[in-house]
C-alpha atoms as an extended CHARMM CRD file, in Angstrom:
* protein
*
       209  EXT
         1         1  MET       CA             22.7770000000       27.6540000000        7.5130000000  PROA      1               0.0000000000
         2         2  LYS       CA             19.4430000000       26.9400000000        8.8960000000  PROA      2               0.0000000000
         3         3  VAL       CA             19.4710000000       24.4640000000       11.7640000000  PROA      3               0.0000000000
         4         4  ALA       CA             16.7910000000       21.9460000000       13.0390000000  PROA      4               0.0000000000
         5         5  PRO       CA             17.4150000000       20.2420000000       16.2430000000  PROA      5               0.0000000000
         6         6  SER       CA             16.2700000000       16.2860000000       16.6810000000  PROA      6               0.0000000000
         7         7  ILE       CA             13.8500000000       16.2280000000       19.2550000000  PROA      7               0.0000000000
         8         8  LEU       CA             14.3770000000       12.5280000000       19.4000000000  PROA      8               0.0000000000
         9         9  THR       CA             17.5510000000       13.2260000000       21.9390000000  PROA      9               0.0000000000
        10        10  ALA       CA             15.3460000000       15.4690000000       24.3390000000  PROA      10              0.0000000000
        11        11  ASP       CA             14.0870000000       14.5590000000       27.8400000000  PROA      11              0.0000000000
        12        12  PHE       CA             10.1840000000       13.7410000000       27.2440000000  PROA      12              0.0000000000
        13        13  THR       CA              9.1510000000       14.2300000000       30.5140000000  PROA      13              0.0000000000
        14        14  ASN       CA             10.3740000000       17.7560000000       30.5190000000  PROA      14              0.0000000000
        15        15  LEU       CA              9.0550000000       18.6090000000       26.9810000000  PROA      15              0.0000000000
        16        16  LYS       CA              7.5790000000       22.2570000000       27.4170000000  PROA      16              0.0000000000
        17        17  GLU       CA             11.3950000000       23.3260000000       28.6900000000  PROA      17              0.0000000000
        18        18  GLU       CA             13.5970000000       21.3760000000       26.5590000000  PROA      18              0.0000000000
        19        19  LEU       CA             11.2730000000       23.2130000000       23.4020000000  PROA      19              0.0000000000
        20        20  GLU       CA             11.7310000000       26.4640000000       25.2160000000  PROA      20              0.0000000000
        21        21  SER       CA             15.5130000000       25.8160000000       25.1110000000  PROA      21              0.0000000000
        22        22  ILE       CA             15.8790000000       25.6180000000       21.5240000000  PROA      22              0.0000000000
        23        23  LYS       CA             13.6860000000       28.4380000000       20.8060000000  PROA      23              0.0000000000
        24        24  ASN       CA             16.1310000000       30.0970000000       18.3790000000  PROA      24              0.0000000000
        25        25  ALA       CA             15.8930000000       27.0010000000       15.9490000000  PROA      25              0.0000000000
        26        26  ASP       CA             14.6630000000       27.3260000000       12.6220000000  PROA      26              0.0000000000
        27        27  TYR       CA             12.5870000000       24.2240000000       12.6020000000  PROA      27              0.0000000000
        28        28  ILE       CA             12.0120000000       21.2200000000       14.9150000000  PROA      28              0.0000000000
        29        29  HSD       CA             13.1050000000       17.5490000000       13.3600000000  PROA      29              0.0000000000
        30        30  LEU       CA             10.9220000000       14.7400000000       14.5590000000  PROA      30              0.0000000000
        31        31  ASP       CA             12.3160000000       11.4010000000       13.7150000000  PROA      31              0.0000000000
        32        32  ILE       CA              9.0710000000        9.2890000000       13.3580000000  PROA      32              0.0000000000
        33        33  MET       CA             10.4190000000        5.2530000000       13.2190000000  PROA      33              0.0000000000
        34        34  ASP       CA              8.1930000000        2.2130000000       12.6970000000  PROA      34              0.0000000000
        35        35  GLY       CA             10.8180000000       -0.4260000000       14.1970000000  PROA      35              0.0000000000
        36        36  HSD       CA             10.5440000000       -2.1280000000       10.2600000000  PROA      36              0.0000000000
        37        37  PHE       CA             12.1610000000        0.3520000000        8.0330000000  PROA      37              0.0000000000
        38        38  VAL       CA             14.7850000000        0.9530000000       10.8950000000  PROA      38              0.0000000000
        39        39  PRO       CA             15.5410000000       -1.2920000000       13.6080000000  PROA      39              0.0000000000
        40        40  ASN       CA             14.2400000000        1.3080000000       16.3960000000  PROA      40              0.0000000000
        41        41  ILE       CA             10.8770000000        2.5870000000       17.5180000000  PROA      41              0.0000000000
        42        42  SER       CA             10.4770000000        6.6200000000       18.4270000000  PROA      42              0.0000000000
        43        43  PHE       CA              7.3990000000        8.2450000000       19.0670000000  PROA      43              0.0000000000
        44        44  GLY       CA              3.7640000000        8.7890000000       17.1640000000  PROA      44              0.0000000000
        45        45  PRO       CA              1.2110000000       11.2130000000       16.2710000000  PROA      45              0.0000000000
        46        46  ALA       CA              0.2040000000       11.9470000000       19.8520000000  PROA      46              0.0000000000
        47        47  ILE       CA              3.5570000000       13.1520000000       21.2270000000  PROA      47              0.0000000000
        48        48  SER       CA              4.2040000000       14.8790000000       17.8080000000  PROA      48              0.0000000000
        49        49  LYS       CA              1.0020000000       16.9290000000       18.4910000000  PROA      49              0.0000000000
        50        50  LYS       CA              1.7670000000       18.0820000000       21.7070000000  PROA      50              0.0000000000
        51        51  ILE       CA              5.1620000000       19.3120000000       20.4890000000  PROA      51              0.0000000000
        52        52  SER       CA              3.4950000000       21.1880000000       17.7630000000  PROA      52              0.0000000000
        53        53  GLU       CA              1.1480000000       22.7060000000       20.2940000000  PROA      53              0.0000000000
        54        54  ASN       CA              4.1800000000       23.7700000000       22.5630000000  PROA      54              0.0000000000
        55        55  THR       CA              6.4130000000       25.5700000000       20.1610000000  PROA      55              0.0000000000
        56        56  ASP       CA              5.8460000000       28.6530000000       17.5780000000  PROA      56              0.0000000000
        57        57  ILE       CA              8.6980000000       26.8620000000       15.6420000000  PROA      57              0.0000000000
        58        58  ASP       CA              7.9400000000       24.7210000000       12.1840000000  PROA      58              0.0000000000
        59        59  LEU       CA              8.1570000000       20.8550000000       12.2350000000  PROA      59              0.0000000000
        60        60  ASP       CA             10.2670000000       19.1160000000        9.9280000000  PROA      60              0.0000000000
        61        61  VAL       CA              8.6870000000       15.2860000000        9.9300000000  PROA      61              0.0000000000
        62        62  HSD       CA             11.0840000000       12.5310000000        8.8470000000  PROA      62              0.0000000000
        63        63  LEU       CA              9.3260000000        9.3390000000        8.2820000000  PROA      63              0.0000000000
        64        64  MET       CA             11.3630000000        6.1100000000        8.4540000000  PROA      64              0.0000000000
        65        65  VAL       CA              8.7290000000        3.8160000000        7.7280000000  PROA      65              0.0000000000
        66        66  TRP       CA              7.7180000000        1.4250000000        5.3990000000  PROA      66              0.0000000000
        67        67  GLN       CA              4.0480000000        2.6300000000        4.5960000000  PROA      67              0.0000000000
        68        68  PRO       CA              4.2130000000        6.3490000000        4.7700000000  PROA      68              0.0000000000
        69        69  LEU       CA              1.0540000000        6.8410000000        3.1240000000  PROA      69              0.0000000000
        70        70  PHE       CA             -0.8390000000        5.4150000000        5.8880000000  PROA      70              0.0000000000
        71        71  TRP       CA              1.0740000000        7.6250000000        8.2220000000  PROA      71              0.0000000000
        72        72  VAL       CA              1.1100000000       11.3130000000        6.2660000000  PROA      72              0.0000000000
        73        73  PRO       CA             -2.3210000000       12.3960000000        7.3640000000  PROA      73              0.0000000000
        74        74  LYS       CA             -1.2110000000       11.5790000000       10.9000000000  PROA      74              0.0000000000
        75        75  PHE       CA              1.3050000000       14.4420000000       10.8120000000  PROA      75              0.0000000000
        76        76  ALA       CA              0.0850000000       16.7900000000        9.1590000000  PROA      76              0.0000000000
        77        77  PHE       CA             -0.4210000000       19.7390000000       12.1060000000  PROA      77              0.0000000000
        78        78  LYS       CA             -0.7030000000       23.2200000000       11.5810000000  PROA      78              0.0000000000
        79        79  ARG       CA              2.8890000000       23.8640000000       12.1450000000  PROA      79              0.0000000000
        80        80  THR       CA              3.9910000000       20.7900000000        9.9270000000  PROA      80              0.0000000000
        81        81  LYS       CA              6.5590000000       22.5590000000        7.0680000000  PROA      81              0.0000000000
        82        82  TYR       CA              7.7940000000       19.5460000000        5.7830000000  PROA      82              0.0000000000
        83        83  ILE       CA              7.1700000000       15.6360000000        5.7120000000  PROA      83              0.0000000000
        84        84  THR       CA              9.9630000000       13.7530000000        4.3550000000  PROA      84              0.0000000000
        85        85  ILE       CA              9.6750000000        9.8890000000        3.1400000000  PROA      85              0.0000000000
        86        86  HSD       CA             12.0360000000        7.5710000000        1.8860000000  PROA      86              0.0000000000
        87        87  ILE       CA             12.0330000000        6.6130000000       -1.5000000000  PROA      87              0.0000000000
        88        88  GLU       CA             13.0830000000        3.1390000000       -0.5420000000  PROA      88              0.0000000000
        89        89  SER       CA              9.7370000000        2.6430000000        1.1380000000  PROA      89              0.0000000000
        90        90  ASP       CA              6.3520000000        2.1070000000       -0.0360000000  PROA      90              0.0000000000
        91        91  ASP       CA              3.9700000000        3.8510000000       -2.3400000000  PROA      91              0.0000000000
        92        92  VAL       CA              6.2180000000        6.8880000000       -3.1210000000  PROA      92              0.0000000000
        93        93  LYS       CA              4.4610000000        8.4360000000       -5.6390000000  PROA      93              0.0000000000
        94        94  GLU       CA              1.2390000000        8.2600000000       -4.0220000000  PROA      94              0.0000000000
        95        95  THR       CA              2.7480000000        9.4790000000       -0.8790000000  PROA      95              0.0000000000
        96        96  ILE       CA              4.0320000000       12.3530000000       -2.6880000000  PROA      96              0.0000000000
        97        97  GLU       CA              0.6340000000       13.6570000000       -4.0090000000  PROA      97              0.0000000000
        98        98  ALA       CA             -0.9620000000       13.0220000000       -0.4280000000  PROA      98              0.0000000000
        99        99  ILE       CA              1.8250000000       15.3770000000        1.0870000000  PROA      99              0.0000000000
       100       100  LYS       CA              1.0560000000       18.2780000000       -1.7250000000  PROA      100             0.0000000000
       101       101  GLU       CA             -3.0060000000       17.7050000000       -1.1310000000  PROA      101             0.0000000000
       102       102  LEU       CA             -2.2600000000       18.7570000000        2.3700000000  PROA      102             0.0000000000
       103       103  GLU       CA             -0.5640000000       21.5760000000        1.2080000000  PROA      103             0.0000000000
       104       104  ILE       CA              2.6920000000       20.7170000000        3.3840000000  PROA      104             0.0000000000
       105       105  GLY       CA              6.0840000000       20.6070000000        1.5740000000  PROA      105             0.0000000000
       106       106  VAL       CA              7.3800000000       17.2390000000        0.4330000000  PROA      106             0.0000000000
       107       107  GLY       CA             10.8010000000       16.1270000000        1.4410000000  PROA      107             0.0000000000
       108       108  LEU       CA             12.5390000000       13.0860000000       -0.1930000000  PROA      108             0.0000000000
       109       109  SER       CA             15.7090000000       10.9830000000        1.7230000000  PROA      109             0.0000000000
       110       110  ILE       CA             17.7610000000        8.2910000000        0.9460000000  PROA      110             0.0000000000
       111       111  LYS       CA             19.8020000000        6.0590000000        2.8370000000  PROA      111             0.0000000000
       112       112  PRO       CA             23.7710000000        6.3540000000        2.6840000000  PROA      112             0.0000000000
       113       113  LYS       CA             23.9520000000        3.1370000000        0.4670000000  PROA      113             0.0000000000
       114       114  THR       CA             21.0820000000        4.2360000000       -2.1500000000  PROA      114             0.0000000000
       115       115  PRO       CA             22.4530000000        6.2020000000       -5.4230000000  PROA      115             0.0000000000
       116       116  LEU       CA             21.5690000000        9.8010000000       -5.7840000000  PROA      116             0.0000000000
       117       117  LYS       CA             20.1770000000        8.5910000000       -9.3210000000  PROA      117             0.0000000000
       118       118  ASP       CA             17.0610000000        6.7400000000       -7.4400000000  PROA      118             0.0000000000
       119       119  LEU       CA             16.0430000000       10.0630000000       -6.2430000000  PROA      119             0.0000000000
       120       120  TYR       CA             15.5920000000       11.4940000000       -9.8690000000  PROA      120             0.0000000000
       121       121  PRO       CA             12.5500000000       10.3480000000      -11.1450000000  PROA      121             0.0000000000
       122       122  TYR       CA             10.5900000000       12.2400000000       -7.9060000000  PROA      122             0.0000000000
       123       123  ILE       CA             13.0130000000       15.1550000000       -7.5350000000  PROA      123             0.0000000000
       124       124  LYS       CA             10.6690000000       17.6620000000       -9.3310000000  PROA      124             0.0000000000
       125       125  LYS       CA              8.0330000000       17.0440000000       -6.8630000000  PROA      125             0.0000000000
       126       126  ALA       CA             10.3490000000       17.4480000000       -4.1580000000  PROA      126             0.0000000000
       127       127  ASP       CA             10.6870000000       20.5630000000       -1.7020000000  PROA      127             0.0000000000
       128       128  LEU       CA             13.2800000000       19.2640000000        0.3150000000  PROA      128             0.0000000000
       129       129  ILE       CA             16.0740000000       16.6470000000        0.1350000000  PROA      129             0.0000000000
       130       130  LEU       CA             17.3550000000       14.9970000000        2.9640000000  PROA      130             0.0000000000
       131       131  ILE       CA             20.6410000000       13.0420000000        2.5040000000  PROA      131             0.0000000000
       132       132  MET       CA             21.3870000000       10.7190000000        5.5480000000  PROA      132             0.0000000000
       133       133  THR       CA             25.1830000000       11.2520000000        6.8740000000  PROA      133             0.0000000000
       134       134  VAL       CA             24.6380000000        8.0090000000        9.2600000000  PROA      134             0.0000000000
       135       135  GLU       CA             22.4890000000        4.9180000000        8.8590000000  PROA      135             0.0000000000
       136       136  PRO       CA             19.0110000000        5.7860000000        9.8110000000  PROA      136             0.0000000000
       137       137  GLY       CA             17.5390000000        4.4410000000       13.2590000000  PROA      137             0.0000000000
       138       138  PHE       CA             19.8800000000        5.8520000000       16.1040000000  PROA      138             0.0000000000
       139       139  GLY       CA             21.2040000000        9.0670000000       17.5080000000  PROA      139             0.0000000000
       140       140  GLY       CA             25.0310000000        9.6570000000       18.3110000000  PROA      140             0.0000000000
       141       141  GLN       CA             26.3300000000        8.0420000000       14.9250000000  PROA      141             0.0000000000
       142       142  SER       CA             29.3830000000        9.3180000000       13.4430000000  PROA      142             0.0000000000
       143       143  PHE       CA             29.5600000000       11.7970000000       10.3980000000  PROA      143             0.0000000000
       144       144  MET       CA             30.0150000000        9.8040000000        7.0750000000  PROA      144             0.0000000000
       145       145  GLU       CA             31.7520000000       12.7090000000        5.2090000000  PROA      145             0.0000000000
       146       146  ASP       CA             31.6890000000       11.1090000000        1.8180000000  PROA      146             0.0000000000
       147       147  GLN       CA             27.8440000000       11.8510000000        1.8480000000  PROA      147             0.0000000000
       148       148  LEU       CA             28.6710000000       15.2570000000        0.9640000000  PROA      148             0.0000000000
       149       149  THR       CA             29.4600000000       14.0390000000       -2.3910000000  PROA      149             0.0000000000
       150       150  LYS       CA             25.8210000000       13.6190000000       -3.1440000000  PROA      150             0.0000000000
       151       151  VAL       CA             25.2590000000       16.8890000000       -1.7550000000  PROA      151             0.0000000000
       152       152  LYS       CA             27.4820000000       18.4700000000       -4.2140000000  PROA      152             0.0000000000
       153       153  GLU       CA             25.8870000000       17.0410000000       -6.8620000000  PROA      153             0.0000000000
       154       154  LEU       CA             22.4470000000       18.3040000000       -5.9900000000  PROA      154             0.0000000000
       155       155  VAL       CA             23.4010000000       21.8120000000       -5.9900000000  PROA      155             0.0000000000
       156       156  LYS       CA             24.9490000000       21.1190000000       -9.5330000000  PROA      156             0.0000000000
       157       157  TYR       CA             21.5850000000       19.3120000000      -10.4520000000  PROA      157             0.0000000000
       158       158  ARG       CA             19.2450000000       21.6830000000       -8.7100000000  PROA      158             0.0000000000
       159       159  GLU       CA             21.5320000000       24.5790000000      -10.4470000000  PROA      159             0.0000000000
       160       160  LYS       CA             21.0830000000       22.9580000000      -13.7350000000  PROA      160             0.0000000000
       161       161  ASN       CA             17.6960000000       22.0980000000      -13.7470000000  PROA      161             0.0000000000
       162       162  LYS       CA             16.7330000000       25.4830000000      -12.3480000000  PROA      162             0.0000000000
       163       163  LEU       CA             14.9550000000       23.6580000000       -9.0530000000  PROA      163             0.0000000000
       164       164  ASP       CA             14.8390000000       25.2770000000       -5.9620000000  PROA      164             0.0000000000
       165       165  PHE       CA             14.5910000000       22.5140000000       -3.1720000000  PROA      165             0.0000000000
       166       166  MET       CA             16.2760000000       22.8610000000       -0.0980000000  PROA      166             0.0000000000
       167       167  ILE       CA             19.1190000000       20.2820000000        0.6720000000  PROA      167             0.0000000000
       168       168  GLU       CA             19.0610000000       19.1530000000        4.1920000000  PROA      168             0.0000000000
       169       169  VAL       CA             21.7800000000       16.7820000000        6.1220000000  PROA      169             0.0000000000
       170       170  ASP       CA             21.0010000000       14.3270000000        9.1190000000  PROA      170             0.0000000000
       171       171  GLY       CA             23.4950000000       12.4690000000       11.1080000000  PROA      171             0.0000000000
       172       172  GLY       CA             26.9150000000       13.2080000000       13.1340000000  PROA      172             0.0000000000
       173       173  ILE       CA             26.5070000000       17.0740000000       12.8700000000  PROA      173             0.0000000000
       174       174  ASN       CA             28.4040000000       18.8920000000       15.4610000000  PROA      174             0.0000000000
       175       175  ASP       CA             30.5590000000       22.1450000000       15.1020000000  PROA      175             0.0000000000
       176       176  GLU       CA             33.7300000000       19.8870000000       13.6460000000  PROA      176             0.0000000000
       177       177  THR       CA             31.7240000000       18.5640000000       10.4150000000  PROA      177             0.0000000000
       178       178  ILE       CA             29.5230000000       21.8050000000       10.0840000000  PROA      178             0.0000000000
       179       179  ASP       CA             32.0860000000       23.2850000000        8.1270000000  PROA      179             0.0000000000
       180       180  ALA       CA             32.1490000000       20.5730000000        5.6100000000  PROA      180             0.0000000000
       181       181  CYS       CA             28.7220000000       20.7040000000        5.0870000000  PROA      181             0.0000000000
       182       182  ARG       CA             28.3180000000       24.5180000000        4.7290000000  PROA      182             0.0000000000
       183       183  GLU       CA             31.2470000000       24.2060000000        1.7610000000  PROA      183             0.0000000000
       184       184  ALA       CA             29.6580000000       21.5710000000        0.2390000000  PROA      184             0.0000000000
       185       185  GLY       CA             26.2620000000       23.7740000000        0.1370000000  PROA      185             0.0000000000
       186       186  VAL       CA             24.0400000000       21.8630000000        2.3720000000  PROA      186             0.0000000000
       187       187  ASP       CA             20.8480000000       24.3830000000        3.2210000000  PROA      187             0.0000000000
       188       188  ILE       CA             19.6350000000       22.8370000000        6.5100000000  PROA      188             0.0000000000
       189       189  VAL       CA             21.4260000000       20.7790000000        9.2150000000  PROA      189             0.0000000000
       190       190  VAL       CA             19.7610000000       18.3710000000       11.5920000000  PROA      190             0.0000000000
       191       191  ALA       CA             21.5390000000       17.9870000000       14.7760000000  PROA      191             0.0000000000
       192       192  GLY       CA             20.3720000000       15.9370000000       18.0310000000  PROA      192             0.0000000000
       193       193  SER       CA             22.9050000000       14.6640000000       20.6550000000  PROA      193             0.0000000000
       194       194  TYR       CA             25.3150000000       17.5620000000       19.8390000000  PROA      194             0.0000000000
       195       195  ILE       CA             22.5460000000       20.5690000000       20.8540000000  PROA      195             0.0000000000
       196       196  PHE       CA             20.7740000000       18.3950000000       23.4940000000  PROA      196             0.0000000000
       197       197  ASN       CA             24.0700000000       17.3610000000       25.5380000000  PROA      197             0.0000000000
       198       198  MET       CA             24.6420000000       21.2460000000       25.9740000000  PROA      198             0.0000000000
       199       199  LYS       CA             24.0300000000       23.1720000000       28.9540000000  PROA      199             0.0000000000
       200       200  ASN       CA             23.4600000000       26.2440000000       26.8370000000  PROA      200             0.0000000000
       201       201  ARG       CA             21.5300000000       24.7430000000       23.6770000000  PROA      201             0.0000000000
       202       202  LYS       CA             20.7030000000       28.2660000000       21.9830000000  PROA      202             0.0000000000
       203       203  GLU       CA             24.5760000000       28.6210000000       21.8050000000  PROA      203             0.0000000000
       204       204  GLY       CA             24.6720000000       25.1630000000       20.2590000000  PROA      204             0.0000000000
       205       205  ILE       CA             22.3860000000       26.3630000000       17.4710000000  PROA      205             0.0000000000
       206       206  GLU       CA             24.2650000000       29.4110000000       16.9920000000  PROA      206             0.0000000000
       207       207  SER       CA             27.5520000000       27.8530000000       16.6830000000  PROA      207             0.0000000000
       208       208  LEU       CA             25.8710000000       25.7670000000       13.7860000000  PROA      208             0.0000000000
       209       209  LYS       CA             24.1340000000       28.8110000000       12.1620000000  PROA      209             0.0000000000
């Protein structure tokens, strides 16, 4: 299991030390919110650039925005491994091509109420599929276990169609929900509150791995 701590829960006044505390992570997850697509605002390209300059870990950028095509180039840092957009947002096809042109992995995500079939027209272009296990917008929410049905369906779809995208889940991940994720076939978990509320973040990451 790969682990991507969500930096949204970190202490941004102490960023360098916070990044040091999670240096055994596989990726760093950046939750980018515009206040329209989800009812919250997080941080933008300037802080994200600082994060990228202060870590050796690849970035997993999650754009929870209405106009991802506008934002994609602003998050194309040297360490950006994936840029994930929501299929419920605008200009999905064009944004997928824009991410590919930057030679960054394409991530596609759906909200909990969006059916999995809505992903299928775009799925062959995806390097990563992110299934939200909470309603996006705020940290600390309870895990929606019913969303793992989508993960199980994706595992079968990937095998049947000989695809190789990674499957990621985000929301409510902790030492109690991780086993269900592993059993469902999840490849990467995003964890925020669980890791950053710990005194020893490295141990928290290892407990999920």
